[in-house]
N, C-alpha and C positions, 0 to 999 in steps of 0.2 A: 188330223186323222179323221176320215169320214166314218159313218156308222158301220158300213160293211167291213172296213179294215179292222175296226175295233172288235167287231163280232168275230172276225177270223182269228184274231189274237186270243180272244177268250176261249175259242173252241179248239185251240191247238192241243191242249192237254186236258181232255175230258176227265171228270172225276170217276174213280173206280166204284163200281157198285159194291155194296156191303157183302162180304163173304166171311165164312168162318176162318178162312186162311188169312185175311187181312185185318181181322180183329186183333188188337193188342191184348194178349191173354193175361199177362201179369200173374196174379194169384188165382186166376179163374180157370185153371187147367181142368179140374174135375168137371166144372160146369160145361165147358166147351166140348168135352168128350161126351157128356150126356146129350148135348144138343145134336152132335153128329149122329148119335145112335137113333134119333127120332126119324131119320131118313129110312130106316129099316121098317118095312110094313109089318114086321112081326113085333115091333115095339109098341106097347100099350101103356106107356108111362104118362103120368100127369106131372108137369113141372110148373112151378111158379117162380118168376124172377122179380126181384124188386131192387130199387135203388133210386137216387135222386136224378133229376134231369142232367143229361150229359154223361151218364155213367156207361152208356152203350146198350141199353135195353133194346131200343128200336133197331139198332144195327144187328144185334144178335137174333132178334125175331125175324127180320127180313132175310138175313143170311141163312137161317135154319129153314125157312120156308122155301127159299130158292133151291137149297140143296135137296130138300125132300120132295119137291113137286114132281120130279121125274120118276119117283119110285112109289108114290102113294097119292091118293086123292087129297087135295089141300083146300081148306077154307081159312082165309087170312083176313081179319077185319080189325079196324080200330074200334075202341069202345064206343066212340060217338057214332059210328056207322052201323053198329049191330042192330039187326031187326028183331022181330018178335019170335023168330025161330031160326035155327041153323039146319040147313039141308045137308046132311052128312051121309055119305056113302060108307059102306063097310070098309074098315081099314083106314079111314081118313085121319089126317092130322088137322086139328082145330087150333089155330093160333089167334090170340086176342091180345092186342096191345092196350094199355091203360084201362084195366078192368074197372077202375073207379068211375069211369065215364059211362058205364052201362046204364041204360034206363031200367026201370023196375021190370018192364016186360022182357028186356034182354037178359036180365039177371035170372028170370025164371027159365028162359031158353037155355042158358048156360047150365043151370042146375039140372035140367032135363038131359043135357048132353053128358053130364057126369053120370047120371043114372043109366044112360044108354051105352056108355063106353065099354062096359064089360061084354055086352051082347053083340055090339057092332065091331069090336076090336079097334076102338078109337085111341088115339094119343092126343093129349091136350098140352098146349104150351101157352101159358098166360103170363102177363107182366103188369106191374103196377108200381106206383111210387112209394108204397108203404108195405110192411109185412101184413099178412092176412088179418091178424088180430086188430090192426089199426085201420082197416078199410071200412068205409061206411057202406056195407053191403047187407043184403038179406042174411039173417043169421044162419039159415041152412046152407046157403051158398058159401058164406065165409068159412063154415065148418068144413065143407067139402074141399075148398081150396087149401085149408090148413092141413088136410090129410095128404096133399100132394108133396112131391119133393120140392123143398123151398130153398132157393139160393139168393143170398144177398150178393149183388155184383160188387166185387172188391175193387176199390180205387187203386189206380196206379201210383207208384212212388214217383218222385221227381226224376229219378234216374231212368225209370221206365218211360216216362213221358218224353224225356230228352232223346232217348234212343228211338222212340216212335217218330218224333218230329224229324230227326236226322234221316231216318229211313224214308219217310214221306218226301223229304226234300230230294233225296237221291232218285226216288221213283219219278219225280217231276223234272229231273234233270237240272236242279238248281245248284249253282255254285255260290254259296252265300258265306258271309262272314262267320267266323267261329263264334262270335258273341251273340248272334241273332237268337239262337235257341235259349241261351242263358237269360237274355233280356226278356224274351217272351214268358219264360217261366216265372220271372220275378215281377213282371208288370202286367201280364195278360190275365185273362180269366183262367181259373184253375182246371176246368174240364177240358179233356183232350179234343172233343169236336170243335170247341171255340178256338183252341190253340192252332189246330190244323186249318181252320177257316182263315185265321189271320195269316198263316204261312201261305195259303193259297192266294190271299189278297196281295201279299208281298210279291209273289211270283208274277201275278197279273200286272201289278204296277210296274215291276221291273221290265216286263215285255212292252207295255204301252209307252213308258217313258224312256225306254232304251237306256236304263240305268242298271247297274249291278244290284242284286238284292242285299244291300248293306244295312248296317245298323241305323245310319241316318235316315234312310228311306223307310225303315220300319217305324222309327220314332214319328216321322211325318204321318204315316198311315194311322198309327195308334192315336195321335193327337187329333187327327181328322175324325176318327171314330168317336172320341170323347166329345168333340164339339157337336157332332150330330146328335149325341145322346142328351145334350143340354136342352131344356125347354125354351 
């Protein structure tokens, strides 16, 4: 198979962009409802989300920003990309991922945004890997974040992960062995993005090799992945 044919296969089923509708809600119903409300330009709330890598923080922030940008001005940055000030129009939604990555100057800029929120009608959506009290931030900024609505993103149960994987497979048009999902949950990484990435790899390998997405093919892929991780 030449490069152009292989690329065609990989492009047959493009990944879906993150939305609030394709986020697997689990026990996060209240949180997702709050995020939907941020699209309303009359919403002036400040929210802080936290949880470990793979819990869905970045998905939720990108999805909320996408839903809100048609209704209100939006500023969306990663902590490492934030500058020394945020240019915020009245009614803006400011979204910052990984606040622990903010420089000292960017932390001052975020503190100023909190101060200006009431007068400019701003909403703020922030995310990090730890709750505010455990973040290594300026004390005044940590205090302001601590006064926001704080949500720990709740992990999915194995049953919810299995349902999400089966739905994802159906959306990709995969007809796979019934034991594939069970095997993934027992032997794959525990976070849903990693599990879905392996399912996507199984689908691509099935297309490239013209083999059904069976358990033996999954075992081969996972073994290859383990071999690549070895030094």
